[in-house]
N, C-alpha and C positions, 0 to 999 in steps of 0.2 A: 503493500500500500505505499509505504513512505516512497519508493522508487517512483511509482506512479504519480504520486503528487508532485514529484521533484521534478518530471519530465513535462507533465501535463501542466501543473499549475498556473505557470505564466502565459503559458497560449491560451488557456480559459481566462484569466483574467484580461487578457489583450481582446479576446472575443467578448465579452461581457461590455468592456468599455466599446468598442466598435459599436455592437448591437445597439446599445441604448441609444447612441445618438444617431446613428442611420436610420433606425426605427422610426425616430422622431421626424426626421428629415424624408422619410419615404412616405410619411402620412401626406406631407405638403407634395412631393412629387406625383402621388395618385391623383391628387385632387387637381394639378396643374396639367395631367396626362402628358407629362414629358417622361414616360418611364426608360427610356435610355439615355437619358442625361448622365447618369453615372459611368455608363462605358464611355461615351464621348468624351467627358472631362478626363476620364482615366487615362485614354488614348492622348488626349491633348497632353495631359503630365508627363506620360512617357517619352513623348518627342522632345519636351523640355529637357527631361533627364538625359535622353540620348545626346541632345546638342551640347548637355552641360561636358557630358563625357567626350564627345569628339573635339569641342572647341578648347576645354578647361583642362581635361583630362580628371575629371572627377568622378570619385566613386558614386556609386547608387545612391546610398546611405549617408553621402556627406550634406553638408550645409549648403553648398553650392549647387548642387544637383537638386535640393528642396528647392531652392530660393529659383532655380530657373523653370521647374515645374509649377510652381506657383505663379510665376509671371507669365505663364502660359495660360493658365488656366485663369487667372483673372481679366487676361485680355478677350478670351472666348466667355466670361461672364458677363463683363461688359458688352460685348457683342450680343449675345442672348437678349440681355435686358433692352437693349436699343432696337433689335430687331423688329418686334411688333408693333413699334409707333410708325415703321415705314414699309414694310411688308406684310400687308393683310392677307394676299391672296394665296399664300402657301402656309400651311400649318407650322409651327415651331418644332414639332415632334419630327417634321420632314427635314428642315434644317438641321436638327440634331443629328439625321441619320447621315446627311450630305459632310457635316461637319466631321463626322466620325470617319466616313470614307476617306476624307481627305487626309485627316490627321493618321490614319493606319497607313496610306500609301507612303506619306512623309516619314513614317516610322519605319517601314519596309525599306524605302530608299537609304534612309540614314544607317539602319542596321547593315546595309551592303558597303558603305564606306567607314564606318567607324571600327576600329579593332574590339573586338570582344562585344560588339553591339547586341549580338543575340543574346548573351547574358543578361542584359536589361530588358529585352522582351521577354525571355523566360522568369524573371523576377516580377516584372508587371503581370504577367498571367497567372503565376501559381503562389507567389509571395513566400514567404519563409516563417510560418507561424510555430513551426517547431523549434527555430531558433531564437524565439523572443526574449528578450534580457530585460533586466529591471529597468534598464535606462528607457527601452522603448515603451514600457508600460508606465512610466514616471513620467514621459514625454507625451504620450496620447492622452492619459489622465490630464495634465496640465492643459494642453492644447484643447482637449475636447471640453473641458471646463469652462474656459475661455468661450469657447463657440457656443455652449450651452447656454451660458450666461447672456449672450448677445441675442440669442434666438429666444430668450425669456424675455428679455427688455423689448423686444421689438415683436413679441408675438401677437399683438391687437393688428397692426397694419399687415403683418404676413399673413395671418388668418383672413382678413377681411379679402386680400389680394387672392389668395388661392382660392377661396370658396365661390369667387366670380372670374377665374382667370379667364375661362373662354368667351365671357360675355364682355370683357374690357378690353378691346383692341385698342382705343383710342385713348390711351394712357398719357396722365399727366405727367411732368418731370419728376414730381413725388413719388409717383408710383414705379417711375422707373428708376429712380434711387433705389427704393425698398426691393424692387426685382434684381437690380444688380447687387445689394448686399446679401439676398438670399443665394445666388448662385456662387456669389464669393465664399459666403460660408459653407455651402455644401461642398464647393471646390477643394479648398482647405482641408476638410475630412476625408474626400475621396483621397487626395493626395498622398495624403499621410498614411491611410488606412490600405490603400492599395500596395506600399512598399512593404507592409508586413503581411497582407492576409492575400493578396492577389485581387484580380479584377472579378471573378468569378465569385468569390466569397463576399466581397463587398456588394456587388451586386444584388446578391442573395440577401445581405442582410438588409440593404435598403429597401427592397420591393416585398419580397415575400412576407416578413411579418406583419407589414403595414397592410398589406392584401386581407391576410387572416382575420385582421383586427377589424377591419373594413366590414366584411363577412358579418361578424358578429354584433357592431354597434357602430353608432355615429357621433357617440360622446367621447372626448378627447380623454379623458381621465382613464376611463375603460379600455380605451386603445392602446394606451400605454401600457397599461398592465398586462394586456393580452400579448402585446409586440415583446416586451419582457420576459414572460414566461415561454413565448415561442423561442426566443433566442436563446434562452438558458437551456431548456430541453435539448433543441438540436444540436448547440456547442457542446453540451456532455455526451450525448449519444454518437456525434459525429467524433469527438475525440478518443472515446473509447473503442468505437469501431476501428479508426485510424490505429490507434495503439495495438489492440489484438488481434487485428489482421495484416498490420503492417502495411496500410494504406495511407493515401496521401491525404492529410488533414483537411485542407482546403476543400476538395472535392467532396470528401465525406461530411462534412459541415452544410455543403450546398445541397448534398443527397436528402439528407436529414428533413433541412428546411422544405425543400420539394415535397416530400414525403407528409410533412405535417400539412402543407397546402391542399394536397390531393385528400388527405383524411377530411379535412376540415369542409371541403367543396362537398364531398360525399355525404358528411354529416349535415350540411345544409340543404341539400338537394333531399335527402330522406327525411328532413324535419318540414320541407316545403310539401312533400308528397302527403305524408301523415297530416298534416293542415287540410289540405287539399280534401283528402278522403274523408277527415273527420267532420 
């Protein structure tokens, strides 16, 4: 048992910290119907990290690599926030898909010219949860606490915009600012999380628990409780599954999150059928 805790303790703490903040952000992502924003921002962050490696020979977890990734993400956050005031013929989700394709193409090109660039792509995709250190956990806790506090302070305008996101095409400069701030905070969390857990796990934590909570309730407090329970259960089961069967941690956690969603969807369908028959 002590060996199990020693190996999986820090990865579990890292999963909990990420799951809690990403789950809350996922509620807003679902309301805004920009489901693939996570993958797009993560890919943009990857381009920033590869550029840092190519130009400055920075290691993937160095401060310079993070700064280049954040600079790329912040630029795209401003682009997304301003976009809906100028282009109303195309949905934001379509633009997100286009930006992902462009960023992916740029990443593949840079991998071809950067020595060891393929290692950065592998790191972005799979992460390194098993090698989580106390430094990683502490940095995540501090950074996400600042992000969480910021989200709490702007919760009212953020909620108002998310609840009416598809109906407010002609946004004021004030709404553009709140939009930018949301994407900036989301991009910051994604940039840091992807370095640790990889794109697949971060996307799963962002979308799946929030989807499960939306099936059961529309009340924020209850949604957060459901999100945290779903994240905790999937993290524990995924880590144990990976430990005992010698499986990759990231895909295992994503697998159990997906399994939770399937079970919840079946339960909800059975409940609807029962109500109809009753």
